[in-house]
Backbone as CSV, one residue per row, in Angstrom:
resi,resn,N_x,N_y,N_z,CA_x,CA_y,CA_z,C_x,C_y,C_z
1,MET,52.801,-150.476,106.324,53.448,-150.028,105.109,53.677,-148.515,105.156
2,THR,54.728,-148.054,104.516,55.092,-146.644,104.565,55.068,-146.030,103.175
3,LEU,55.149,-144.699,103.137,55.235,-144.010,101.854,56.483,-144.446,101.081
4,LYS,57.544,-144.751,101.824,58.776,-145.185,101.169,58.548,-146.473,100.385
5,HIS,57.799,-147.414,100.976,57.485,-148.653,100.262,56.761,-148.354,98.955
6,LEU,55.798,-147.448,99.026,55.015,-147.125,97.829,55.872,-146.434,96.773
7,LYS,56.762,-145.543,97.204,57.641,-144.868,96.253,58.580,-145.863,95.570
8,ILE,59.081,-146.826,96.322,59.944,-147.862,95.741,59.148,-148.684,94.727
9,PHE,57.941,-149.063,95.108,57.076,-149.855,94.220,56.796,-149.106,92.920
10,ILE,56.485,-147.818,93.009,56.210,-147.008,91.821,57.428,-146.960,90.916
11,CYS,58.596,-146.798,91.503,59.828,-146.713,90.720,60.129,-148.039,90.021
12,VAL,59.922,-149.148,90.713,60.151,-150.461,90.109,59.166,-150.691,88.963
13,ALA,57.903,-150.316,89.170,56.890,-150.486,88.120,57.243,-149.657,86.893
14,LYS,57.767,-148.459,87.109,58.138,-147.587,85.993,59.312,-148.161,85.206
15,ASN,60.309,-148.662,85.916,61.533,-149.151,85.265,61.422,-150.587,84.765
16,GLU,60.506,-151.360,85.360,60.378,-152.782,85.045,61.713,-153.504,85.220
17,ASN,62.476,-153.039,86.185,63.804,-153.613,86.418,64.278,-153.196,87.809
18,ILE,64.599,-154.191,88.656,65.009,-153.914,90.032,66.308,-153.117,90.067
19,THR,67.264,-153.499,89.231,68.577,-152.840,89.232,68.461,-151.375,88.846
20,HIS,67.702,-151.098,87.773,67.543,-149.714,87.328,66.804,-148.878,88.373
21,ALA,65.811,-149.479,89.026,65.082,-148.760,90.070,66.002,-148.445,91.243
22,ALA,66.856,-149.413,91.601,67.784,-149.202,92.715,68.744,-148.053,92.403
23,GLU,69.228,-147.999,91.165,70.121,-146.909,90.766,69.420,-145.565,90.837
24,GLU,68.187,-145.513,90.388,67.432,-144.254,90.404,67.145,-143.796,91.828
25,LEU,66.922,-144.763,92.729,66.569,-144.440,94.112,67.797,-144.300,95.025
26,TYR,68.976,-144.550,94.453,70.223,-144.540,95.239,70.131,-145.530,96.408
27,MET,69.650,-146.726,96.082,69.528,-147.798,97.061,70.245,-149.033,96.526
28,THR,70.456,-149.994,97.385,71.017,-151.254,96.922,69.907,-152.112,96.339
29,GLN,70.295,-153.008,95.462,69.308,-153.884,94.841,68.600,-154.769,95.876
30,PRO,69.318,-155.353,96.841,68.634,-156.170,97.855,67.615,-155.362,98.665
31,ALA,67.916,-154.093,98.932,66.987,-153.265,99.708,65.694,-153.020,98.933
32,VAL,65.816,-152.807,97.619,64.627,-152.611,96.788,63.823,-153.907,96.716
33,SER,64.503,-155.022,96.509,63.817,-156.318,96.444,63.106,-156.623,97.754
34,LEU,63.730,-156.274,98.868,63.115,-156.513,100.182,61.837,-155.701,100.342
35,ALA,61.879,-154.449,99.903,60.693,-153.594,100.027,59.523,-154.164,99.225
36,ILE,59.802,-154.663,98.016,58.745,-155.261,97.190,58.220,-156.532,97.846
37,SER,59.121,-157.350,98.385,58.709,-158.581,99.062,57.843,-158.269,100.276
38,GLN,58.188,-157.215,101.017,57.395,-156.825,102.185,55.995,-156.384,101.785
39,LEU,55.894,-155.660,100.660,54.577,-155.253,100.157,53.752,-156.479,99.761
40,GLU,54.383,-157.410,99.055,53.665,-158.612,98.610,53.218,-159.444,99.802
41,GLU,54.054,-159.534,100.805,53.711,-160.296,102.004,52.597,-159.614,102.781
42,TYR,52.651,-158.295,102.868,51.668,-157.531,103.650,50.278,-157.641,103.029
43,TYR,50.210,-157.511,101.690,48.906,-157.525,101.024,48.516,-158.913,100.500
44,LYS,49.410,-159.883,100.661,49.143,-161.265,100.243,48.811,-161.346,98.744
45,ILE,49.535,-160.584,97.959,49.359,-160.611,96.508,50.732,-160.601,95.839
46,LYS,50.760,-160.994,94.579,51.992,-160.938,93.799,51.947,-159.679,92.949
47,LEU,52.956,-158.838,93.067,52.967,-157.557,92.366,53.666,-157.621,91.019
48,PHE,54.649,-158.514,90.892,55.418,-158.607,89.649,55.645,-160.060,89.267
49,GLU,55.648,-160.298,87.961,56.083,-161.583,87.410,57.534,-161.422,86.978
50,ARG,58.400,-162.351,87.386,59.806,-162.289,86.989,60.003,-163.033,85.670
51,ILE,60.436,-162.303,84.645,60.661,-162.894,83.316,62.097,-162.583,82.902
52,LYS,62.969,-163.593,83.029,64.400,-163.446,82.728,64.974,-162.247,83.485
53,GLN,65.507,-161.272,82.734,66.150,-160.133,83.381,65.171,-158.981,83.663
54,ARG,63.918,-159.140,83.264,62.951,-158.071,83.459,61.784,-158.566,84.299
55,ILE,61.000,-157.630,84.746,59.814,-157.985,85.511,58.610,-157.298,84.876
56,LYS,57.446,-157.907,85.047,56.210,-157.382,84.485,55.176,-157.270,85.596
57,ILE,54.543,-156.116,85.698,53.578,-155.893,86.761,52.347,-156.766,86.541
58,THR,51.791,-157.308,87.621,50.599,-158.146,87.549,49.344,-157.265,87.547
59,GLU,48.194,-157.890,87.331,46.933,-157.138,87.360,46.694,-156.557,88.752
60,GLU,47.019,-157.340,89.816,46.896,-156.815,91.181,47.855,-155.645,91.396
61,GLY,49.046,-155.768,90.786,50.025,-154.687,90.892,49.548,-153.415,90.222
62,LYS,48.849,-153.552,89.086,48.331,-152.375,88.386,47.310,-151.633,89.239
63,ILE,46.495,-152.389,89.968,45.512,-151.752,90.852,46.217,-150.995,91.968
64,LEU,47.206,-151.645,92.593,47.955,-150.976,93.656,48.689,-149.750,93.118
65,LEU,49.198,-149.842,91.884,49.940,-148.725,91.296,49.062,-147.486,91.177
66,GLN,47.820,-147.654,90.778,46.915,-146.510,90.665,46.717,-145.839,92.019
67,TYR,46.485,-146.652,93.052,46.286,-146.085,94.388,47.579,-145.494,94.941
68,ALA,48.702,-146.153,94.683,49.985,-145.652,95.178,50.312,-144.298,94.556
69,ASN,50.106,-144.173,93.243,50.335,-142.886,92.585,49.448,-141.799,93.166
70,SER,48.191,-142.152,93.419,47.253,-141.182,93.975,47.672,-140.753,95.375
71,ILE,48.073,-141.713,96.216,48.492,-141.412,97.591,49.715,-140.505,97.596
72,ILE,50.719,-140.853,96.809,51.943,-140.055,96.759,51.663,-138.666,96.205
73,ASN,50.842,-138.607,95.146,50.512,-137.322,94.547,49.774,-136.424,95.538
74,ASN,48.797,-136.969,96.253,48.050,-136.183,97.240,48.938,-135.734,98.393
75,PHE,49.852,-136.610,98.816,50.754,-136.240,99.906,51.690,-135.112,99.477
76,GLU,52.189,-135.195,98.248,53.071,-134.132,97.753,52.319,-132.813,97.608
77,GLU,51.037,-132.888,97.211,50.221,-131.674,97.136,50.053,-131.067,98.530
78,PHE,49.821,-131.925,99.518,49.687,-131.424,100.881,50.975,-130.740,101.342
79,GLU,52.117,-131.344,101.035,53.387,-130.730,101.429,53.588,-129.383,100.744
80,ASP,53.165,-129.296,99.471,53.254,-128.011,98.775,52.445,-126.943,99.504
81,ILE,51.233,-127.327,99.922,50.382,-126.378,100.646,50.989,-126.039,102.000
82,ALA,51.443,-127.072,102.704,51.983,-126.862,104.047,53.216,-125.971,104.036
83,PHE,54.017,-126.107,102.995,55.247,-125.321,102.922,55.132,-124.145,101.948
84,ASN,53.882,-123.794,101.626,53.611,-122.624,100.777,54.304,-122.702,99.413
85,LYS,54.337,-123.897,98.838,54.961,-124.062,97.531,53.935,-124.149,96.409
86,SER,52.660,-124.172,96.751,51.643,-124.496,95.765,51.297,-123.337,94.828
87,ILE,51.809,-122.151,95.113,51.447,-120.980,94.313,51.822,-121.184,92.847
88,ASN,53.003,-121.735,92.593,53.470,-121.899,91.219,53.419,-123.356,90.758
89,LYS,52.601,-124.157,91.421,52.488,-125.569,91.058,51.892,-125.706,89.659
90,THR,52.501,-126.547,88.841,51.999,-126.778,87.492,50.723,-127.603,87.549
91,ILE,49.697,-127.136,86.849,48.435,-127.857,86.742,48.485,-128.654,85.449
92,LYS,48.301,-129.969,85.558,48.499,-130.853,84.404,47.150,-131.283,83.810
93,PHE,46.911,-130.830,82.583,45.680,-131.138,81.868,45.955,-132.116,80.728
94,GLY,44.983,-132.973,80.458,45.002,-133.806,79.268,43.805,-133.465,78.406
95,CYS,44.013,-133.387,77.104,42.927,-133.080,76.174,42.951,-134.077,75.024
96,SER,41.774,-134.519,74.623,41.699,-135.334,73.407,42.036,-134.465,72.205
97,LEU,42.340,-135.107,71.085,42.829,-134.374,69.918,41.850,-133.306,69.456
98,SER,40.585,-133.667,69.311,39.599,-132.711,68.807,39.473,-131.510,69.730
99,VAL,39.457,-131.763,71.025,39.342,-130.681,72.010,40.620,-129.844,72.042
100,GLY,41.757,-130.514,71.957,43.035,-129.824,72.076,43.447,-129.042,70.852
101,GLU,42.856,-129.347,69.694,43.226,-128.641,68.462,42.731,-127.199,68.463
102,LYS,41.546,-126.962,68.999,40.970,-125.626,68.876,40.255,-125.146,70.131
103,LEU,39.417,-125.999,70.709,38.520,-125.572,71.781,39.272,-125.062,73.002
104,ILE,40.188,-125.861,73.514,40.915,-125.476,74.729,41.894,-124.329,74.469
105,PRO,42.668,-124.328,73.354,43.545,-123.169,73.117,42.779,-121.850,73.105
106,ASN,41.606,-121.820,72.482,40.806,-120.592,72.468,40.332,-120.214,73.863
107,LEU,39.997,-121.215,74.662,39.539,-120.948,76.026,40.641,-120.355,76.897
108,MET,41.878,-120.760,76.614,42.995,-120.353,77.461,43.565,-118.982,77.109
109,THR,43.036,-118.360,76.054,43.599,-117.095,75.566,43.686,-116.040,76.657
110,ASN,42.626,-115.904,77.448,42.565,-114.829,78.442,42.898,-115.282,79.861
111,VAL,43.494,-116.457,79.994,43.892,-116.936,81.320,45.242,-116.341,81.677
112,SER,45.306,-115.649,82.807,46.519,-114.899,83.161,47.675,-115.803,83.554
113,ASN,47.395,-116.952,84.191,48.480,-117.813,84.689,48.663,-119.049,83.811
114,LYS,48.487,-118.895,82.486,48.574,-120.048,81.586,49.950,-120.697,81.587
115,ASN,50.988,-119.968,81.995,52.336,-120.544,82.033,52.479,-121.618,83.104
116,ASN,51.513,-121.669,84.033,51.547,-122.692,85.080,50.726,-123.921,84.700
117,ILE,50.293,-123.991,83.443,49.459,-125.104,83.006,50.210,-125.928,81.966
118,TYR,50.237,-127.237,82.185,50.830,-128.178,81.236,49.690,-128.898,80.516
119,PHE,49.778,-128.996,79.186,48.769,-129.694,78.416,49.386,-130.885,77.690
120,LYS,48.696,-132.009,77.744,49.068,-133.192,76.965,47.903,-133.507,76.033
121,ILE,48.174,-133.589,74.725,47.146,-133.906,73.740,47.309,-135.368,73.343
122,ASP,46.262,-136.172,73.563,46.361,-137.610,73.325,44.954,-138.165,73.126
123,THR,44.839,-139.478,72.977,43.513,-140.083,72.868,42.798,-140.016,74.214
124,SER,41.470,-140.057,74.170,40.690,-140.006,75.408,41.058,-141.144,76.348
125,ASN,41.279,-142.334,75.805,41.624,-143.488,76.640,42.951,-143.292,77.360
126,ASN,43.941,-142.744,76.662,45.249,-142.519,77.290,45.162,-141.423,78.355
127,ILE,44.354,-140.392,78.097,44.162,-139.337,79.093,43.536,-139.918,80.348
128,LEU,42.534,-140.759,80.171,41.874,-141.391,81.319,42.881,-142.185,82.155
129,GLU,43.705,-142.980,81.495,44.695,-143.787,82.218,45.691,-142.908,82.959
130,ASP,46.120,-141.807,82.331,47.071,-140.902,82.982,46.462,-140.254,84.227
131,ILE,45.178,-139.962,84.184,44.519,-139.378,85.354,44.419,-140.417,86.468
132,LEU,44.044,-141.640,86.125,43.934,-142.693,87.132,45.283,-143.002,87.761
133,ASN,46.357,-142.839,86.987,47.706,-143.102,87.503,48.370,-141.852,88.073
134,ALA,47.576,-140.762,88.204,48.048,-139.502,88.814,49.156,-138.835,88.009
135,ASN,49.257,-139.139,86.725,50.208,-138.435,85.864,49.627,-137.122,85.347
136,LEU,48.297,-137.012,85.375,47.600,-135.787,85.009,46.587,-135.458,86.091
137,ASP,46.289,-134.164,86.247,45.311,-133.736,87.242,43.890,-133.775,86.694
138,PHE,43.719,-133.262,85.469,42.391,-133.116,84.884,42.426,-133.505,83.414
139,GLY,41.253,-133.818,82.875,41.129,-134.080,81.453,39.884,-133.416,80.907
140,VAL,39.956,-132.993,79.652,38.773,-132.524,78.925,38.689,-133.382,77.675
141,VAL,37.725,-134.285,77.656,37.665,-135.304,76.613,36.227,-135.504,76.155
142,GLU,36.085,-136.189,75.006,34.765,-136.562,74.518,34.425,-137.974,74.968
143,THR,33.172,-138.188,75.200,32.605,-139.504,75.525,33.511,-140.326,76.450
144,PRO,33.790,-139.821,77.671,34.654,-140.596,78.561,33.990,-141.906,78.981
145,LYS,34.786,-142.959,79.102,34.264,-144.237,79.571,33.897,-144.128,81.052
146,LEU,32.802,-144.743,81.417,32.347,-144.677,82.808,33.316,-145.444,83.694
147,ASP,33.741,-144.823,84.765,34.639,-145.450,85.720,34.317,-144.865,87.086
148,PRO,33.989,-145.704,88.071,33.588,-145.188,89.383,34.671,-144.394,90.089
149,ARG,35.916,-144.521,89.624,37.014,-143.777,90.258,37.112,-142.354,89.736
150,LEU,36.316,-142.028,88.706,36.411,-140.716,88.070,35.181,-139.860,88.351
151,LYS,35.412,-138.591,88.551,34.355,-137.592,88.572,34.204,-137.072,87.156
152,VAL,32.993,-137.107,86.612,32.732,-136.682,85.238,31.711,-135.549,85.248
153,ILE,32.102,-134.395,84.709,31.214,-133.239,84.633,31.029,-132.890,83.159
154,GLU,29.807,-133.098,82.650,29.547,-132.791,81.243,29.528,-131.277,81.042
155,LEU,30.304,-130.795,80.071,30.458,-129.361,79.828,29.607,-128.868,78.664
156,THR,29.630,-129.616,77.576,28.888,-129.218,76.371,28.806,-130.431,75.464
157,GLY,28.319,-130.234,74.252,28.252,-131.320,73.289,28.893,-130.905,71.981
158,ASP,29.413,-131.889,71.269,30.082,-131.631,69.994,29.448,-132.502,68.918
159,PRO,28.681,-131.909,67.985,28.064,-132.709,66.920,29.100,-133.232,65.933
160,LEU,28.841,-134.402,65.389,29.636,-134.898,64.270,29.029,-134.371,62.974
161,VAL,29.885,-133.968,62.033,29.419,-133.461,60.744,29.986,-134.336,59.630
162,PHE,29.251,-134.376,58.517,29.618,-135.206,57.368,29.897,-134.267,56.197
163,LEU,31.150,-134.194,55.781,31.573,-133.198,54.795,32.135,-133.840,53.533
164,VAL,31.754,-133.268,52.383,32.281,-133.735,51.092,32.603,-132.525,50.219
165,ASN,33.365,-132.768,49.160,33.652,-131.726,48.180,32.350,-131.227,47.552
166,ASN,32.280,-129.931,47.262,31.075,-129.333,46.678,30.623,-130.041,45.404
167,ASN,31.556,-130.605,44.660,31.232,-131.247,43.386,30.979,-132.751,43.506
168,PHE,31.032,-133.252,44.733,30.826,-134.690,44.959,29.364,-135.033,44.641
169,ASP,29.148,-136.095,43.871,27.811,-136.482,43.441,27.088,-137.230,44.563
170,ILE,26.306,-136.479,45.346,25.603,-137.056,46.486,24.450,-136.133,46.874
171,PRO,23.291,-136.676,47.256,22.195,-135.819,47.723,22.585,-135.078,49.003
172,ASN,21.881,-134.007,49.288,22.171,-133.222,50.487,21.722,-133.925,51.767
173,GLU,20.810,-134.885,51.635,20.339,-135.647,52.795,20.194,-137.102,52.391
174,ILE,20.779,-137.990,53.188,20.741,-139.418,52.883,20.459,-140.204,54.161
175,SER,20.113,-141.464,54.002,19.923,-142.344,55.160,21.263,-142.929,55.570
176,VAL,21.313,-143.492,56.778,22.565,-144.106,57.236,22.901,-145.327,56.378
177,GLU,21.873,-146.013,55.852,22.108,-147.164,54.967,22.744,-146.709,53.650
178,GLN,22.317,-145.546,53.160,22.932,-145.001,51.938,24.348,-144.501,52.207
179,LEU,24.563,-143.976,53.407,25.858,-143.394,53.769,27.005,-144.378,53.560
180,ILE,26.821,-145.622,53.992,27.931,-146.581,53.959,28.256,-147.056,52.545
181,LYS,27.445,-146.668,51.558,27.741,-147.030,50.172,28.764,-146.083,49.547
182,TYR,29.032,-144.971,50.228,30.007,-143.995,49.743,31.351,-144.225,50.438
183,PRO,32.455,-143.810,49.800,33.763,-143.916,50.477,33.796,-143.006,51.711
184,LEU,34.177,-143.594,52.848,34.172,-142.860,54.113,35.593,-142.599,54.593
185,LEU,35.796,-141.414,55.141,37.087,-140.978,55.672,36.911,-140.815,57.174
186,LEU,37.497,-141.742,57.933,37.190,-141.841,59.359,38.427,-141.681,60.239
187,ARG,38.184,-141.248,61.462,39.243,-141.253,62.477,39.604,-142.690,62.830
188,ASN,40.780,-142.842,63.417,41.232,-144.160,63.843,40.312,-144.746,64.903
189,LYS,40.355,-146.065,65.034,39.623,-146.713,66.119,40.196,-146.279,67.472
190,ASN,39.404,-146.481,68.521,39.775,-146.095,69.886,39.856,-144.585,70.064
191,THR,39.182,-143.837,69.203,39.015,-142.397,69.394,37.537,-142.129,69.647
192,GLY,37.240,-141.008,70.315,35.857,-140.692,70.641,34.987,-140.552,69.410
193,VAL,35.532,-139.910,68.363,34.781,-139.709,67.123,34.416,-141.053,66.498
194,ARG,35.409,-141.937,66.395,35.180,-143.230,65.742,34.217,-144.089,66.557
195,GLU,34.353,-144.089,67.872,33.462,-144.894,68.705,32.013,-144.436,68.558
196,THR,31.813,-143.115,68.488,30.457,-142.589,68.312,29.878,-143.042,66.979
197,PHE,30.679,-142.945,65.930,30.214,-143.347,64.601,29.983,-144.853,64.531
198,ASP,30.916,-145.635,65.086,30.760,-147.092,65.062,29.526,-147.536,65.840
199,ASN,29.206,-146.839,66.925,27.999,-147.171,67.690,26.734,-146.942,66.856
200,LEU,26.766,-145.901,66.016,25.640,-145.664,65.111,25.476,-146.833,64.151
201,LEU,26.583,-147.304,63.591,26.521,-148.427,62.664,26.024,-149.692,63.353
202,LYS,26.550,-149.951,64.550,26.139,-151.160,65.287,24.654,-151.148,65.586
203,SER,24.128,-149.976,65.960,22.705,-149.875,66.296,21.817,-150.127,65.087
204,ASN,22.400,-149.995,63.889,21.658,-150.251,62.656,22.120,-151.536,61.953
205,ASN,22.914,-152.343,62.692,23.423,-153.613,62.158,24.164,-153.425,60.841
206,LEU,25.017,-152.400,60.805,25.777,-152.086,59.605,27.268,-152.176,59.887
207,ILE,28.029,-152.480,58.859,29.485,-152.469,58.963,30.030,-151.671,57.789
208,VAL,31.262,-151.188,57.944,31.851,-150.379,56.884,33.360,-150.599,56.846
209,ASN,33.917,-150.534,55.653,35.364,-150.545,55.469,35.767,-149.171,54.939
210,PRO,36.298,-148.316,55.810,36.615,-146.949,55.382,37.699,-146.914,54.317
211,GLN,37.634,-145.924,53.456,38.672,-145.748,52.448,39.931,-145.180,53.071
212,ILE,39.749,-144.294,54.051,40.885,-143.663,54.727,40.619,-143.639,56.224
213,GLU,41.632,-143.982,57.015,41.597,-143.833,58.470,42.785,-142.961,58.870
214,SER,42.568,-142.063,59.810,43.654,-141.160,60.192,43.495,-140.726,61.641
215,ALA,44.634,-140.434,62.273,44.634,-139.850,63.616,44.398,-138.349,63.563
216,SER,44.427,-137.774,62.365,44.363,-136.321,62.202,43.040,-135.877,61.600
217,ASN,42.356,-134.978,62.289,41.146,-134.373,61.722,41.481,-133.571,60.462
218,LEU,42.605,-132.849,60.500,42.984,-131.987,59.392,43.223,-132.782,58.113
219,SER,43.879,-133.938,58.226,44.154,-134.734,57.024,42.851,-135.236,56.406
220,LEU,41.894,-135.642,57.228,40.605,-136.100,56.703,39.875,-134.961,56.008
221,LEU,39.966,-133.770,56.584,39.334,-132.600,55.973,39.936,-132.323,54.596
222,GLU,41.250,-132.409,54.489,41.917,-132.147,53.214,41.592,-133.220,52.170
223,PHE,41.493,-134.485,52.607,41.105,-135.546,51.681,39.680,-135.329,51.172
224,ALA,38.801,-134.860,52.052,37.422,-134.570,51.633,37.411,-133.447,50.602
225,LYS,38.210,-132.406,50.822,38.288,-131.302,49.857,38.783,-131.789,48.497
226,SER,39.623,-132.835,48.521,40.179,-133.369,47.273,39.243,-134.351,46.584
227,GLY,38.063,-134.582,47.200,37.064,-135.415,46.556,37.168,-136.899,46.816
228,PHE,37.893,-137.310,47.876,38.069,-138.729,48.146,36.814,-139.384,48.722
229,GLY,35.962,-138.607,49.386,34.780,-139.194,49.986,34.214,-138.311,51.077
230,ILE,33.463,-138.950,51.998,32.777,-138.236,53.072,33.629,-138.298,54.333
231,ALA,34.025,-137.143,54.835,34.786,-137.083,56.087,33.815,-136.952,57.252
232,VAL,33.981,-137.820,58.252,33.159,-137.766,59.466,34.009,-137.128,60.549
233,LEU,33.653,-135.893,60.913,34.522,-135.090,61.776,33.743,-134.406,62.888
234,PRO,34.411,-134.098,63.989,33.761,-133.311,65.038,33.653,-131.849,64.620
235,LYS,32.529,-131.234,64.935,32.318,-129.838,64.564,33.414,-128.935,65.110
236,VAL,33.904,-129.261,66.311,34.895,-128.401,66.967,36.177,-128.290,66.154
237,SER,36.460,-129.286,65.304,37.731,-129.300,64.571,37.660,-128.564,63.236
238,ILE,36.475,-128.115,62.829,36.303,-127.533,61.500,36.603,-126.042,61.520
239,ASN,37.689,-125.653,60.880,38.045,-124.242,60.758,37.687,-123.670,59.391
240,ASP,37.754,-124.525,58.381,37.622,-124.039,56.995,36.723,-124.993,56.210
241,LYS,35.555,-124.492,55.773,34.623,-125.318,55.008,34.602,-124.914,53.537
242,ASN,35.630,-124.185,53.094,35.713,-123.811,51.683,35.768,-125.064,50.806
243,ASN,35.007,-125.036,49.707,34.937,-126.152,48.759,34.293,-127.398,49.356
244,LEU,33.596,-127.244,50.487,32.947,-128.376,51.138,31.472,-128.104,51.339
245,LYS,30.698,-129.176,51.347,29.290,-129.064,51.723,28.985,-130.132,52.768
246,GLU,28.015,-129.831,53.626,27.659,-130.746,54.694,26.479,-131.605,54.264
247,ILE,26.600,-132.909,54.502,25.546,-133.864,54.202,24.796,-134.194,55.490
248,LYS,23.482,-134.142,55.442,22.669,-134.501,56.592,22.276,-135.971,56.529
249,ILE,22.238,-136.612,57.693,21.793,-137.995,57.783,20.357,-137.989,58.308
250,LYS,19.446,-138.593,57.587,18.033,-138.535,57.913,17.745,-139.002,59.339
251,GLU,17.062,-138.157,60.088,16.554,-138.468,61.436,17.661,-138.827,62.417
252,ILE,18.884,-138.409,62.122,19.997,-138.737,63.023,20.844,-137.504,63.266
253,GLU,21.143,-137.257,64.534,22.115,-136.225,64.900,23.039,-136.817,65.947
254,LEU,24.301,-136.916,65.615,25.282,-137.504,66.535,25.970,-136.396,67.318
255,ILE,25.771,-136.410,68.631,26.391,-135.406,69.494,27.176,-136.119,70.593
256,ARG,28.452,-135.834,70.655,29.299,-136.425,71.688,29.421,-135.462,72.855
257,PRO,29.216,-135.931,74.082,29.428,-135.030,75.218,30.912,-134.740,75.417
258,ILE,31.240,-133.498,75.693,32.601,-133.117,76.089,32.574,-132.890,77.591
259,SER,33.431,-133.595,78.291,33.356,-133.615,79.752,34.693,-133.301,80.399
260,LEU,34.610,-132.731,81.583,35.766,-132.552,82.465,35.848,-133.782,83.351
261,ILE,37.034,-134.382,83.443,37.196,-135.569,84.286,38.389,-135.394,85.224
262,TYR,38.242,-135.941,86.422,39.344,-136.013,87.384,39.005,-137.073,88.418
263,LYS,39.967,-137.464,89.225,39.756,-138.537,90.182,38.783,-138.105,91.270
264,GLN,37.971,-139.062,91.725,36.954,-138.769,92.728,37.557,-138.176,94.002
265,ASN,38.747,-138.642,94.381,39.354,-138.168,95.628,40.303,-136.988,95.431
266,LYS,40.246,-136.368,94.235,41.129,-135.240,93.936,40.819,-134.056,94.848
267,ILE,41.844,-133.524,95.485,41.712,-132.314,96.290,42.043,-131.124,95.392
268,ILE,41.062,-130.258,95.159,41.219,-129.145,94.221,41.580,-127.878,94.985
269,ASN,42.750,-127.307,94.661,43.166,-126.089,95.365,42.549,-124.855,94.706
270,GLU,42.809,-123.699,95.279,42.163,-122.469,94.826,42.527,-122.124,93.388
271,GLU,43.807,-122.254,93.037,44.242,-121.918,91.680,43.602,-122.847,90.654
272,GLU,43.553,-124.147,90.974,42.919,-125.106,90.079,41.434,-124.794,89.919
273,ASN,40.801,-124.420,91.008,39.372,-124.123,90.971,39.064,-122.928,90.058
274,ILE,39.953,-121.945,90.051,39.778,-120.775,89.180,39.807,-121.205,87.713
275,ILE,40.779,-122.055,87.355,40.898,-122.529,85.977,39.685,-123.365,85.586
276,LEU,39.257,-124.262,86.485,38.115,-125.125,86.176,36.842,-124.311,85.986
277,ASN,36.631,-123.316,86.826,35.446,-122.467,86.678,35.485,-121.670,85.382
278,HIS,36.693,-121.253,84.986,36.839,-120.530,83.715,36.417,-121.423,82.553
279,ILE,36.854,-122.687,82.583,36.498,-123.634,81.518,35.001,-123.896,81.521
280,LYS,34.442,-124.167,82.712,33.010,-124.470,82.811,32.147,-123.318,82.315
281,ASN,32.539,-122.101,82.639,31.712,-120.932,82.333,31.857,-120.415,80.911
282,ASN,32.947,-120.811,80.224,33.218,-120.239,78.913,33.215,-121.227,77.758
283,ILE,33.180,-122.482,78.049,33.191,-123.465,76.972,31.829,-123.474,76.285
284,LYS,31.840,-123.355,74.967,30.593,-123.289,74.204,30.786,-124.023,72.880
285,LEU,29.786,-124.804,72.524,29.842,-125.473,71.231,28.433,-125.622,70.648
286,ILE,27.525,-126.239,71.423,26.160,-126.404,70.900,25.188,-125.588,71.735
């Protein structure tokens, strides 16, 4: 198998259509179909399911896609180095929402080559997938899921805080059982903040129906200021605590690790290493 086969496969997977992939690659449709058939024959697996005019990648195809993206990405990095093109290579970072709202922008203030850095702000799960598929080089996320293909370096921790309006009728310290009796303002599911909080509830055999769910830390903060209930937020996202008071949960402190993640086989060049060391040495929260 050749790099050309892998590039064709990646293009077909992206387009989910042989004809569109052929147009993008400036190839004939039969030539693209032949390359996919040769890959399937070589590895003795089915890469795509044919559904009417479209195709859908199989589970085996998804595994190959991750490796193919990694191989092509590493080869292109090598060519950049070999031909002295890597000096201005864009470094692609992914950050979860809480990290990307404040922590990373502040860290990047004094970085001289920040124009060579691309940032994508998304959920931790989406950042992880983009790194595995070689769409991003690095991620800074909370509570990353364990995956043997990823290198995970814990940088610091981010406590969760419970905030309400100053006039909200509630003791300054309550139990987790008392907590769920109040209206709760929570992040959406499949976010690091929500998973941490839900794990606390599960460990205590508790369930809750939040009054408000949001993808935005800021909106939850504003709802808390307006007296809607208790906002459960990461400390890193709190800029303004005016008109708010923090409620303590008895004998419980929720701290989410913030970690740097990248693929185990990632080759880190000198410029990338400078940025990573800057993040490691300057990131502070707890």
